ZALUMKOL-804965 format. One record per residue: residue number from 1; residue in one letter; y, z negated, x negated of N, C-alpha, C in turn. Coordinates in nm, 3 decimals. Layout:
ZALUMKOL-804965
   n res      ny      nz      nx     cay     caz     cax      cy      cz      cx
 NUM   A       Y       Z       X       Y       Z       X       Y       Z       X
...
END
This chain:
ZALUMKOL-804965
   n res      ny      nz      nx     cay     caz     cax      cy      cz      cx
   1   M   8.832  -9.723  -8.996   8.886  -9.733  -9.132   8.870  -9.600  -9.204
   2   K   8.980  -9.549  -9.255   8.978  -9.421  -9.325   8.928  -9.437  -9.468
   3   A   8.894  -9.325  -9.528   8.844  -9.326  -9.665   8.946  -9.389  -9.760
   4   T   9.074  -9.362  -9.739   9.176  -9.418  -9.829   9.175  -9.570  -9.826
   5   N   9.147  -9.629  -9.709   9.139  -9.775  -9.699   9.020  -9.828  -9.779
   6   C   8.907  -9.759  -9.767   8.788  -9.798  -9.844   8.816  -9.790  -9.993
   7   I   8.875  -9.680 -10.035   8.904  -9.658 -10.177   9.000  -9.764 -10.230
   8   E   9.098  -9.801 -10.150   9.193  -9.905 -10.191   9.121 -10.037 -10.217
   9   I   9.028 -10.073 -10.128   8.950 -10.196 -10.145   8.862 -10.186 -10.269
  10   F   8.797 -10.073 -10.286   8.708 -10.056 -10.401   8.784 -10.063 -10.532
  11   N   8.898  -9.997 -10.540   8.975  -9.998 -10.665   9.028 -10.137 -10.698
  12   A   9.068 -10.211 -10.596   9.114 -10.349 -10.618   8.999 -10.434 -10.671
  13   C   8.882 -10.413 -10.617   8.764 -10.488 -10.661   8.730 -10.455 -10.806
  14   I   8.732 -10.328 -10.840   8.700 -10.285 -10.976   8.800 -10.344 -11.076
  15   L   8.926 -10.342 -11.040   9.029 -10.401 -11.128   9.008 -10.550 -11.145
  16   K   8.975 -10.619 -11.035   8.952 -10.764 -11.042   8.833 -10.795 -11.133
  17   Y   8.726 -10.719 -11.118   8.609 -10.740 -11.203   8.646 -10.726 -11.351
  18   H   8.723 -10.623 -11.385   8.750 -10.594 -11.525   8.852 -10.687 -11.589
  19   L   8.910 -10.778 -11.512   8.995 -10.880 -11.573   8.913 -10.969 -11.666
  20   K   8.787 -10.992 -11.628   8.697 -11.072 -11.711   8.584 -10.987 -11.769
  21   D   8.545 -10.883 -11.698   8.441 -10.790 -11.742   8.315 -10.865 -11.785
  22   N   8.264 -10.946 -11.694   8.147 -11.029 -11.722   8.050 -11.016 -11.604
  23   V   7.928 -10.969 -11.630   7.833 -10.945 -11.521   7.790 -11.074 -11.451
  24   D   7.819 -11.188 -11.511   7.779 -11.316 -11.450   7.892 -11.385 -11.374
  25   Q   8.009 -11.325 -11.372   8.119 -11.388 -11.299   8.093 -11.378 -11.148
  26   P   8.132 -11.481 -11.073   8.112 -11.477 -10.928   8.212 -11.385 -10.860
  27   I   8.174 -11.333 -10.746   8.263 -11.248 -10.668   8.387 -11.328 -10.627
  28   D   8.501 -11.262 -10.627   8.627 -11.327 -10.590   8.698 -11.239 -10.488
  29   S   8.648 -11.241 -10.366   8.701 -11.154 -10.261   8.824 -11.216 -10.196
  30   P   8.928 -11.136 -10.171   9.047 -11.187 -10.103   9.034 -11.186  -9.950
  31   Y   8.918 -11.141  -9.899   8.901 -11.122  -9.755   8.813 -11.230  -9.693
  32   R   8.832 -11.253  -9.564   8.746 -11.344  -9.489   8.602 -11.295  -9.493
  33   E   8.508 -11.387  -9.506   8.368 -11.349  -9.521   8.313 -11.275  -9.400
  34   D   8.371 -11.295  -9.284   8.320 -11.229  -9.163   8.391 -11.096  -9.135
  35   S   8.472 -11.050  -9.230   8.548 -10.926  -9.207   8.475 -10.805  -9.266
  36   F   8.504 -10.689  -9.211   8.447 -10.565  -9.263   8.501 -10.536  -9.403
  37   E   8.626 -10.574  -9.427   8.685 -10.555  -9.560   8.606 -10.633  -9.666
  38   H   8.564 -10.755  -9.630   8.485 -10.834  -9.725   8.351 -10.767  -9.752
  39   L   8.291 -10.710  -9.648   8.165 -10.638  -9.665   8.181 -10.524  -9.765
  40   L   8.289 -10.447  -9.752   8.316 -10.337  -9.846   8.342 -10.390  -9.987
  41   Y   8.418 -10.497  -9.996   8.450 -10.556 -10.126   8.322 -10.604 -10.195
  42   K   8.238 -10.672 -10.117   8.111 -10.723 -10.171   8.021 -10.608 -10.216
  43   K   8.018 -10.502 -10.137   7.939 -10.384 -10.172   7.983 -10.329 -10.307
  44   N   8.114 -10.312 -10.324   8.163 -10.256 -10.449   8.145 -10.353 -10.566
  45   W   8.154 -10.482 -10.539   8.133 -10.581 -10.647   7.990 -10.568 -10.700
  46   I   7.894 -10.556 -10.609   7.754 -10.537 -10.651   7.739 -10.409 -10.731
  47   D   7.803 -10.301 -10.684   7.797 -10.173 -10.756   7.858 -10.186 -10.896
  48   T   7.968 -10.258 -10.905   8.039 -10.272 -11.032   7.957 -10.353 -11.132
  49   V   7.902 -10.464 -11.086   7.816 -10.544 -11.175   7.696 -10.462 -11.218
  50   Q   7.635 -10.392 -11.123   7.516 -10.313 -11.157   7.551 -10.201 -11.255
  51   W   7.667 -10.142 -11.242   7.711 -10.038 -11.337   7.701 -10.092 -11.480
  52   H   7.749 -10.215 -11.499   7.752 -10.272 -11.633   7.615 -10.322 -11.676
  53   L   7.533 -10.366 -11.582   7.395 -10.401 -11.615   7.320 -10.277 -11.665
  54   E   7.347 -10.164 -11.601   7.282 -10.038 -11.642   7.326  -9.998 -11.784
  55   D   7.451 -10.028 -11.821   7.496 -10.004 -11.958   7.421 -10.094 -12.056
  56   I   7.414 -10.223 -12.022   7.354 -10.322 -12.113   7.208 -10.289 -12.140
  57   I   7.134 -10.253 -12.035   6.990 -10.234 -12.049   6.957 -10.112 -12.134
  58   R   7.054 -10.024 -12.155   7.031  -9.905 -12.237   7.053  -9.928 -12.386
  59   D   7.083 -10.051 -12.423   7.094 -10.086 -12.565   6.956 -10.065 -12.630
  60   P   6.944  -9.971 -12.728   6.812  -9.944 -12.787   6.754 -10.064 -12.862
  61   N   6.839 -10.161 -12.895   6.793 -10.279 -12.969   6.780 -10.403 -12.881
  62   I   6.778 -10.382 -12.749   6.771 -10.497 -12.659   6.639 -10.571 -12.676
  63   D   6.645 -10.702 -12.669   6.523 -10.783 -12.673   6.437 -10.748 -12.552
  64   P   6.308 -10.719 -12.571   6.222 -10.678 -12.460   6.218 -10.776 -12.343
  65   V   6.218 -10.904 -12.374   6.216 -11.005 -12.268   6.345 -10.999 -12.186
  66   K   6.457 -10.987 -12.257   6.584 -10.974 -12.188   6.588 -10.844 -12.107
  67   G   6.529 -10.739 -12.162   6.525 -10.611 -12.092   6.451 -10.620 -11.960
  68   I   6.337 -10.690 -11.961   6.260 -10.707 -11.836   6.340 -10.790 -11.736
  69   E   6.406 -10.894 -11.785   6.490 -10.977 -11.696   6.599 -10.894 -11.633
  70   L   6.663 -10.808 -11.713   6.769 -10.722 -11.661   6.715 -10.620 -11.561
  71   K   6.597 -10.565 -11.590   6.536 -10.468 -11.498   6.511 -10.532 -11.362
  72   R   6.462 -10.654 -11.362   6.437 -10.724 -11.236   6.568 -10.758 -11.165
  73   R   6.669 -10.788 -11.244   6.800 -10.815 -11.183   6.857 -10.687 -11.120
  74   I   6.839 -10.574 -11.186   6.886 -10.447 -11.132   6.808 -10.412 -11.005
  75   D   6.677 -10.437 -11.004   6.597 -10.413 -10.883   6.649 -10.496 -10.766
  76   K   6.679 -10.622 -10.793   6.732 -10.711 -10.690   6.867 -10.661 -10.641
  77   S   6.950 -10.616 -10.736   7.081 -10.562 -10.701   7.068 -10.437 -10.614
  78   N   6.973 -10.351 -10.646   6.950 -10.231 -10.565   6.913 -10.266 -10.421
  79   Q   6.832 -10.371 -10.406   6.795 -10.413 -10.271   6.917 -10.466 -10.196
  80   E   6.999 -10.546 -10.265   7.122 -10.598 -10.203   7.216 -10.484 -10.165
  81   R   7.224 -10.386 -10.251   7.309 -10.269 -10.226   7.262 -10.197 -10.099
  82   T   7.131 -10.175 -10.088   7.076 -10.109  -9.969   7.102 -10.192  -9.844
  83   D   7.084 -10.323  -9.855   7.109 -10.411  -9.739   7.253 -10.400  -9.692
  84   L   7.346 -10.392  -9.786   7.487 -10.383  -9.749   7.523 -10.247  -9.690
  85   V   7.457 -10.141  -9.738   7.476 -10.010  -9.677   7.432 -10.016  -9.530
  86   E   7.320 -10.081  -9.505   7.270 -10.090  -9.368   7.361 -10.177  -9.281
  87   Q   7.420 -10.280  -9.339   7.519 -10.360  -9.265   7.643 -10.277  -9.234
  88   T   7.681 -10.190  -9.328   7.794 -10.100  -9.304   7.762 -10.006  -9.188
  89   D   7.641  -9.953  -9.188   7.598  -9.868  -9.077   7.599  -9.944  -8.945
  90   D   7.556 -10.069  -8.948   7.558 -10.152  -8.825   7.699 -10.161  -8.770
  91   Y   7.796 -10.177  -8.860   7.936 -10.185  -8.819   7.977 -10.057  -8.746
  92   Y   7.945  -9.943  -8.803   7.986  -9.816  -8.742   7.909  -9.787  -8.613
  93   I   7.784  -9.826  -8.608   7.707  -9.810  -8.483   7.775  -9.889  -8.372
  94   Q   7.817 -10.011  -8.404   7.887 -10.094  -8.305   8.020 -10.031  -8.265
  95   Q   8.091  -9.974  -8.361   8.221  -9.913  -8.333   8.210  -9.799  -8.231
  96   F   8.100  -9.725  -8.237   8.086  -9.607  -8.152   7.981  -9.625  -8.042
  97   S   7.945  -9.750  -8.015   7.840  -9.777  -7.917   7.878  -9.735  -7.776
  98   N   8.007  -9.731  -7.745   8.051  -9.695  -7.610   8.082  -9.546  -7.594
  99   I   8.061  -9.470  -7.698   8.092  -9.326  -7.692   7.964  -9.249  -7.665
 100   K   7.967  -9.169  -7.561   7.850  -9.087  -7.528   7.865  -8.953  -7.599
 101   P   7.770  -8.917  -7.685   7.782  -8.790  -7.757   7.775  -8.671  -7.662
 102   N   7.844  -8.564  -7.698   7.836  -8.441  -7.621   7.692  -8.390  -7.618
 103   I   7.662  -8.307  -7.519   7.526  -8.256  -7.505   7.483  -8.174  -7.627
 104   N   7.581  -8.112  -7.693   7.552  -8.031  -7.813   7.587  -8.104  -7.943
 105   A   7.601  -8.235  -7.936   7.639  -8.312  -8.055   7.534  -8.295  -8.165
 106   T   7.582  -8.283  -8.287   7.492  -8.264  -8.401   7.478  -8.393  -8.480
 107   L   7.377  -8.396  -8.566   7.354  -8.510  -8.653   7.411  -8.480  -8.791
 108   N   7.437  -8.584  -8.868   7.482  -8.569  -9.005   7.368  -8.603  -9.100
 109   T   7.365  -8.540  -9.216   7.257  -8.566  -9.310   7.265  -8.707  -9.369
 110   E   7.384  -8.763  -9.375   7.402  -8.898  -9.427   7.466  -8.986  -9.320
 111   S   7.426  -9.112  -9.320   7.492  -9.208  -9.231   7.627  -9.245  -9.290
 112   P   7.718  -9.302  -9.211   7.848  -9.341  -9.266   7.836  -9.444  -9.378
 113   G   7.736  -9.533  -9.367   7.718  -9.633  -9.472   7.688  -9.572  -9.607
 114   W   7.608  -9.465  -9.608   7.576  -9.401  -9.736   7.691  -9.318  -9.789
 115   V   7.777  -9.269  -9.700   7.899  -9.201  -9.749   7.990  -9.304  -9.814
 116   V   8.002  -9.421  -9.753   8.082  -9.529  -9.811   8.024  -9.569  -9.948
 117   D   7.893  -9.573  -9.957   7.827  -9.603 -10.084   7.867  -9.500 -10.191
 118   R   7.867  -9.374 -10.155   7.906  -9.268 -10.250   8.051  -9.283 -10.292
 119   L   8.138  -9.321 -10.198   8.279  -9.344 -10.232   8.293  -9.459 -10.332
 120   S   8.216  -9.564 -10.311   8.221  -9.679 -10.400   8.181  -9.641 -10.542
 121   I   8.070  -9.568 -10.555   8.024  -9.525 -10.687   8.122  -9.427 -10.750
 122   L   8.181  -9.342 -10.669   8.278  -9.245 -10.719   8.400  -9.315 -10.777
 123   C   8.445  -9.421 -10.712   8.558  -9.499 -10.766   8.524  -9.556 -10.903
 124   L   8.400  -9.600 -10.919   8.357  -9.653 -11.049   8.353  -9.543 -11.155
 125   K   8.305  -9.425 -11.118   8.302  -9.314 -11.212   8.442  -9.277 -11.257
 126   I   8.535  -9.272 -11.162   8.673  -9.237 -11.194   8.735  -9.341 -11.287
 127   F   8.716  -9.469 -11.256   8.771  -9.576 -11.338   8.722  -9.564 -11.483
 128   H   8.591  -9.546 -11.499   8.535  -9.545 -11.634   8.561  -9.414 -11.707
 129   M   8.576  -9.305 -11.633   8.611  -9.180 -11.700   8.757  -9.185 -11.748
 130   K   8.844  -9.250 -11.671   8.982  -9.270 -11.717   8.985  -9.352 -11.845
 131   E   8.898  -9.452 -11.852   8.889  -9.532 -11.975   8.857  -9.444 -12.096
 132   Q   8.768  -9.347 -12.076   8.731  -9.258 -12.185   8.847  -9.166 -12.225
 133   V   8.922  -9.120 -12.126   9.037  -9.034 -12.154   9.142  -9.110 -12.235
 134   E   9.155  -9.240 -12.206   9.257  -9.322 -12.272   9.204  -9.396 -12.395
 135   R   9.080  -9.371 -12.430   9.016  -9.442 -12.539   9.082  -9.412 -12.673
 136   K   9.097  -9.516 -12.754   9.155  -9.500 -12.888   9.045  -9.464 -12.987
 137   N   9.085  -9.410 -13.099   8.994  -9.381 -13.209   8.882  -9.283 -13.173
 138   V   8.912  -9.189 -13.083   8.819  -9.080 -13.056   8.898  -8.950 -13.071
 139   D   8.826  -8.843 -13.101   8.896  -8.716 -13.125   8.940  -8.651 -12.994
 140   E   9.025  -8.552 -13.008   9.082  -8.484 -12.891   8.977  -8.409 -12.810
 141   T   8.874  -8.362 -12.878   8.767  -8.291 -12.807   8.700  -8.383 -12.706
 142   H   8.674  -8.506 -12.746   8.615  -8.605 -12.655   8.707  -8.629 -12.535
 143   K   8.834  -8.647 -12.563   8.930  -8.673 -12.455   8.941  -8.555 -12.360
 144   E   8.941  -8.434 -12.417   8.953  -8.314 -12.333   8.831  -8.298 -12.242
 145   K   8.712  -8.323 -12.297   8.590  -8.316 -12.216   8.594  -8.418 -12.103
 146   C   8.638  -8.537 -12.135   8.644  -8.643 -12.035   8.752  -8.615 -11.930
 147   Q   8.863  -8.557 -11.973   8.969  -8.521 -11.879   8.919  -8.415 -11.782
 148   S   8.842  -8.319 -11.833   8.785  -8.216 -11.747   8.691  -8.276 -11.643
 149   K   8.609  -8.371 -11.686   8.518  -8.440 -11.594   8.597  -8.524 -11.492
 150   L   8.702  -8.588 -11.541   8.785  -8.670 -11.453   8.849  -8.584 -11.344
 151   N   8.896  -8.467 -11.380   8.956  -8.377 -11.281   8.857  -8.341 -11.171
 152   I   8.733  -8.318 -11.210   8.629  -8.285 -11.111   8.602  -8.406 -11.022
 153   L   8.595  -8.524 -11.082   8.570  -8.646 -11.004   8.682  -8.671 -10.902
 154   L   8.806  -8.647 -10.944   8.920  -8.666 -10.854   8.917  -8.565 -10.739
 155   E   8.876  -8.443 -10.770   8.862  -8.342 -10.665   8.749  -8.381 -10.569
 156   Q   8.641  -8.433 -10.626   8.529  -8.477 -10.543   8.571  -8.592 -10.451
 157   E   8.654  -8.682 -10.505   8.704  -8.793 -10.423   8.784  -8.742 -10.304
 158   Q   8.868  -8.642 -10.327   8.946  -8.583 -10.218   8.855  -8.519 -10.113
 159   D   8.757  -8.442 -10.160   8.667  -8.373 -10.068   8.581  -8.470  -9.990
 160   L   8.527  -8.571 -10.058   8.442  -8.669  -9.991   8.524  -8.750  -9.891
 161   S   8.647  -8.783  -9.927   8.735  -8.858  -9.837   8.763  -8.778  -9.710
 162   K   8.795  -8.651  -9.728   8.822  -8.565  -9.613   8.698  -8.552  -9.524
 163   S   8.583  -8.533  -9.586   8.458  -8.519  -9.510   8.426  -8.647  -9.434
 164   F   8.450  -8.761  -9.498   8.422  -8.889  -9.432   8.513  -8.908  -9.311
 165   D   8.642  -8.881  -9.328   8.736  -8.896  -9.216   8.702  -8.801  -9.102
 166   E   8.659  -8.681  -9.136   8.618  -8.585  -9.033   8.494  -8.634  -8.960
 167   L   8.401  -8.694  -9.035   8.279  -8.747  -8.973   8.312  -8.857  -8.873
 168   I   8.399  -8.950  -8.913   8.438  -9.059  -8.823   8.508  -9.003  -8.700
 169   A   8.596  -8.904  -8.719   8.664  -8.841  -8.605   8.564  -8.774  -8.512
 170   N   8.461  -8.712  -8.569   8.359  -8.645  -8.487   8.274  -8.745  -8.409
 171   Y   8.251  -8.861  -8.467   8.182  -8.966  -8.391   8.267  -9.008  -8.272
 172   K   8.397  -9.021  -8.298   8.489  -9.066  -8.192   8.497  -8.967  -8.077
 173   N   8.498  -8.837  -8.110   8.513  -8.738  -8.002   8.379  -8.688  -7.948
 174   G   8.270  -8.741  -8.002   8.139  -8.711  -7.947   8.075  -8.583  -7.995
 175   T   8.136  -8.514  -8.093   8.076  -8.390  -8.142   7.967  -8.419  -8.247
 176   K   7.964  -8.542  -8.298   7.855  -8.587  -8.383   7.790  -8.709  -8.320
 177   Q   7.661  -8.719  -8.334   7.588  -8.835  -8.284   7.553  -8.925  -8.401
 178   I   7.589  -9.052  -8.392   7.556  -9.144  -8.501   7.412  -9.189  -8.483
 179   K   7.334  -9.168  -8.586   7.193  -9.205  -8.584   7.155  -9.249  -8.724
 180   V   7.091  -9.364  -8.734   7.065  -9.424  -8.864   6.916  -9.452  -8.879
 181   Y   6.863  -9.415  -8.994   6.727  -9.452  -9.031   6.734  -9.552  -9.144
 182   R   6.659  -9.661  -9.130   6.658  -9.764  -9.234   6.578  -9.713  -9.355
 183   Q   6.610  -9.769  -9.471   6.546  -9.725  -9.594   6.398  -9.761  -9.602
 184   M   6.364  -9.878  -9.546   6.224  -9.924  -9.547   6.163  -9.918  -9.688
 185   K   6.236  -9.973  -9.783   6.186  -9.976  -9.921   6.059 -10.061  -9.926
 186   M   5.964 -10.019 -10.004   5.833 -10.085 -10.006   5.807 -10.169 -10.132
 187   Y   5.873 -10.133 -10.243   5.833 -10.197 -10.369   5.872 -10.344 -10.378
 188   N   5.972 -10.388 -10.300   6.011 -10.529 -10.304   5.942 -10.611 -10.196
 189   D   5.863 -10.548 -10.112   5.798 -10.615 -10.000   5.657 -10.660 -10.043
 190   T   5.634 -10.791 -10.041   5.506 -10.845 -10.088   5.389 -10.802  -9.998
 191   S   5.419 -10.756  -9.877   5.311 -10.711  -9.789   5.285 -10.561  -9.799
 192   L   5.370 -10.488  -9.873   5.357 -10.342  -9.882   5.330 -10.291 -10.023
 193   N   5.373 -10.364 -10.125   5.350 -10.323 -10.264   5.212 -10.373 -10.307
 194   P   5.116 -10.283 -10.335   4.980 -10.328 -10.367   4.971 -10.416 -10.491
 195   I   5.063 -10.398 -10.585   5.063 -10.484 -10.704   5.092 -10.628 -10.665
 196   L   5.173 -10.646 -10.560   5.211 -10.780 -10.516   5.111 -10.839 -10.418
 197   Y   5.065 -10.760 -10.321   4.979 -10.819 -10.219   4.833 -10.835 -10.265
 198   K   4.795 -10.773 -10.376   4.658 -10.789 -10.427   4.643 -10.914 -10.513
 199   K   4.757 -10.974 -10.547   4.750 -11.093 -10.634   4.705 -11.214 -10.553
END
């Protein structure tokens, strides 16, 4: 799957979310649950909801109890996000399991799953920066600044897409070796976080 396919799925997901723009709405994926497309859609849905949770929690007048609830929800969302990145990596590992890397094959600093994660977040940045460019009742200086940022984001999307497609091609031809390290997050693990296991 090329970067453009991922971006198409992400943008469709972002648009679907914003029809209601409610962090509590359930996911509404058009794909079969066992498909890779659904995995990407679910990943972006989590990113999109979390984007808005991050906005809400920054309200300086937020009720402290609600703030703690939101912080825990964001922590849970981060764990789900990481789990889905690792599932994405599992997909790509399976895709290239029969390819023997060249003797001089190099490693990449990021796994394909984390590149997909960056693409997903980038789509969200572009969507929301466009909103700012088109925003009513703001001065031209604000719009010009946002347009400048949007131009950079769009250029970044092109560069990241090209790099991702090249990475996948390099896995296919054996010039890159796919190797994945799990995140091994500790703070959500009751056996590893001392605040949790000492209770």
